[in-house]
RONU-37876 format. One record per residue (C-alpha): x, y, z; residue in one letter; residue number from 0. Coordinates in Angstrom, 1 decimal. Layout:
BEGIN
(rec (X Y Z) 'a' NUM) ...
This chain:
BEGIN
(rec (-49.1 104.8 -2.8) 'x' 0) (rec (-47.1 107.9 -2.1) 'x' 1) (rec (-44.5 106.2 -1.8) 'x' 2) (rec (-44.5 104.5 -5.5) 'x' 3) (rec (-45.1 108.3 -6.1) 'x' 4) (rec (-42.0 108.7 -4.3) 'x' 5) (rec (-39.9 106.2 -5.7) 'x' 6) (rec (-40.9 107.2 -9.3) 'x' 7) (rec (-40.2 111.0 -8.4) 'x' 8) (rec (-36.7 110.5 -7.3) 'x' 9) (rec (-35.9 107.7 -10.4) 'x' 10) (rec (-37.0 110.9 -12.7) 'x' 11) (rec (-34.6 113.1 -11.5) 'x' 12) (rec (-31.8 110.7 -10.8) 'x' 13) (rec (-32.2 110.0 -14.7) 'x' 14) (rec (-32.8 114.0 -15.4) 'x' 15) (rec (-29.5 114.3 -13.4) 'x' 16) (rec (-27.2 111.5 -15.5) 'x' 17) (rec (-29.0 112.6 -18.7) 'x' 18) (rec (-28.5 116.3 -19.0) 'x' 19) (rec (-27.2 117.7 -22.5) 'x' 20) (rec (-27.5 121.0 -22.2) 'x' 21) (rec (-26.6 123.9 -19.5) 'x' 22) (rec (-30.6 124.4 -19.4) 'x' 23) (rec (-31.3 121.0 -18.8) 'x' 24) (rec (-28.2 120.6 -16.7) 'x' 25) (rec (-29.9 123.4 -14.2) 'x' 26) (rec (-33.0 122.5 -14.4) 'x' 27) (rec (-32.0 119.0 -12.5) 'x' 28) (rec (-29.7 121.2 -9.9) 'x' 29) (rec (-32.6 123.1 -9.1) 'x' 30) (rec (-34.9 119.8 -8.7) 'x' 31) (rec (-31.9 118.1 -6.8) 'x' 32) (rec (-31.6 121.0 -3.9) 'x' 33) (rec (-35.3 120.7 -3.9) 'x' 34) (rec (-35.3 117.1 -3.4) 'x' 35) (rec (-32.4 117.1 -1.2) 'x' 36) (rec (-34.3 120.2 1.1) 'x' 37) (rec (-36.9 117.3 1.8) 'x' 38) (rec (-34.7 114.2 2.4) 'x' 39) (rec (-31.9 115.5 3.3) 'x' 40) (rec (-30.0 111.9 3.5) 'x' 41) (rec (-30.9 110.6 -0.2) 'x' 42) (rec (-26.9 110.3 -0.7) 'x' 43) (rec (-27.6 108.5 -4.4) 'x' 44) (rec (-29.3 112.6 -5.4) 'x' 45) (rec (-26.9 113.7 -3.9) 'x' 46) (rec (-24.0 112.1 -5.6) 'x' 47) (rec (-25.9 112.2 -8.6) 'x' 48) (rec (-25.6 116.2 -8.3) 'x' 49) (rec (-22.5 116.4 -7.8) 'x' 50) (rec (-20.8 114.5 -10.8) 'x' 51) (rec (-23.4 116.7 -12.7) 'x' 52) (rec (-21.8 119.1 -11.4) 'x' 53) (rec (-17.9 117.9 -11.6) 'x' 54) (rec (-18.8 117.2 -15.3) 'x' 55) (rec (-20.1 120.4 -16.0) 'x' 56) (rec (-16.4 122.1 -14.4) 'x' 57) (rec (-14.2 119.4 -16.9) 'x' 58) (rec (-16.5 120.1 -20.1) 'x' 59) (rec (-15.8 124.4 -19.2) 'x' 60) (rec (-12.1 123.3 -18.5) 'x' 61) (rec (-12.2 121.3 -21.8) 'x' 62) (rec (-13.7 124.6 -23.7) 'x' 63) (rec (-11.0 127.0 -21.9) 'x' 64) (rec (-8.2 124.9 -23.4) 'x' 65) (rec (-9.4 124.8 -27.0) 'x' 66) (rec (-10.3 128.7 -26.8) 'x' 67) (rec (-7.6 130.8 -28.6) 'x' 68) (rec (-5.4 133.1 -26.7) 'x' 69) 
């Protein structure tokens, strides 16, 4: 039963990481991923999803900088 709960929690976490649309959603998803990874350090899927979210945020920041007047 606990394994099913962990599986559902993990899937929810992966969904949150993939679907974060606002800075607060991204921050919350990152924090949840960090907590999960502290308990499950070998979970490569969560680690990769967290890294993709961070890369998307950097890319978005760069796009905003390119469009700003200087």
